[in-house]
N, C-alpha and C positions, 0 to 999 in steps of 0.2 A: 630489023630483021630478026633479032632475038625475041622480040615480043610476038611476032607471027609464029615463030617456032614453038613458043610456049603455048600459045592458043591451039596450035595444031596438035601438040601432044595431049593437051587437056581434052580436046574433042575426040581424039583417037582413043584415049582411055575410057571416056564415057561411052563411046560406041562399043568398044570391046567388052565392057562389063555390063552393058545395058542398064546403066544408072541414069537417073534423072535428078536434077537439083530442084528443090522446092522448099516449102515450109514444113515444119515438123507435123503440122496438122494433116497435110497431104500425104506425107510418108506414113503416118499412123493409120489413116483411112485406107491407104493402099494395102498395107499388110493385113489390116482387119478384113478387107474385102477378100483378100487371097485366102485367109484362113477360115472365115465364117460367112462368106458372101451368100451362100445358098441355104443357110440355116433356116431363115424365115420362109423362104419359098418351099423348102422341104417340109416344113411344118404344115403349111397350107395344103400341099399336095397329099401328104400323109393323112391329114385329118379328113379329107374328102373322099379318099379312095380306100378300098379294102373292106374286109369284113369287120363289123363293129366290135365283136367280142373276141377277136383274134389276139392272142397274147403278143405276137410279134408286132402287130400294129401299135399296141399300147407302148411297147418298148421303143419303137421307132419314133412315135410322137413325143415321148418323154425325152429322148435323145435330142431331137430337133428343138424341142421347147427350151431345154437348158442351153443349147448352142445359140438359139435366137435371143434369149435373155442376155447371155454373155456378150453377144454381138452388139445389142442395143446399149448395154451398160458401158462397154469399152468405146463405142462410138461417141457417147456423151463425154467420156474422158478425153477423147481426141479433140473435141471441139472447145476445149478450154481456151481462154483468151491468150495466154502466154504462148500457146503452140502456134498461133498465127504469125508470130514474129521470129521464132527460132528456125534456123535453117535445118534442112533434113535431106537425106539421100534415100531414094527408093528405086526399085527396079522397074523397068518398063515391060519386059517380056513380050515385045511386039513381034519379034521374029520367031522365037521359040517359046512354047508354053511354059517351060520350067527352067529356072536358072541352073539346075544340075543336069541338063540334058546330055552333056558330054560324058558324064560318069555313069549313066544308066546303061544297062545291057539287057 
């Protein structure tokens, strides 16, 4: 009976905090997608639309270019072999889009 209670508490905590247990590689990629996920898409869209000589277009392209490069570099770091075997926690955010939804007004 005590074992069932411990499992229940663990599941309750995981549901309450929207956490998922996985490898360090999965956790690293999750947070990377959250922070830089649309950087390469923004680069492609920004390059194809807008006036060619507009300064704001150049600034936007440079911003997304740096973020896309950072995303690809950090993704390669996430895929190291030792990260496949280390445990990691990461958020699911299935029900609500952001983990700090309670504190936003």
